[in-house]
C-alpha positions as CSV (number, residue, x, y, z in Angstrom):
1,X,1.4,7.0,15.4
2,X,2.4,3.5,15.9
3,X,5.5,2.0,14.4
4,X,5.0,-0.2,11.4
5,X,7.0,-3.3,10.9
6,X,9.3,-3.4,7.7
7,X,7.7,-6.7,6.9
8,X,4.2,-5.2,6.8
9,X,5.4,-2.2,4.8
10,X,7.0,-4.5,2.3
11,X,3.6,-6.6,2.1
12,X,1.7,-3.2,1.6
13,X,4.0,-2.2,-1.2
14,X,3.7,-5.5,-3.0
15,X,-0.1,-5.4,-2.7
16,X,0.1,-1.9,-4.0
17,X,2.1,-2.9,-6.9
18,X,-0.2,-5.7,-7.8
19,X,-3.3,-3.5,-7.5
20,X,-1.6,-0.8,-9.8
21,X,-0.8,-3.6,-12.3
22,X,-4.5,-4.4,-12.3
23,X,-5.4,-0.8,-12.8
24,X,-6.4,0.2,-9.4
25,X,-6.9,3.9,-8.6
26,X,-5.2,5.9,-5.7
27,X,-8.5,5.7,-3.7
28,X,-8.4,1.9,-3.9
29,X,-4.8,1.7,-2.8
30,X,-5.3,4.0,0.2
31,X,-8.4,1.7,1.3
32,X,-6.5,-1.5,0.7
33,X,-3.1,-0.8,2.1
34,X,-1.6,1.2,5.0
35,X,0.8,3.2,2.7
36,X,0.8,7.0,2.8
37,X,0.4,9.1,-0.3
38,X,4.1,9.9,0.0
39,X,5.2,6.4,-0.6
């Protein structure tokens, strides 16, 4: 597994937060971000 930059992870978290606010489901979050379920 390749190392992910902190900046990219922060962007993914921000995107996930916005998607959750809009009512996105877990499947959508997984397809749109590179975050793991543990995050």
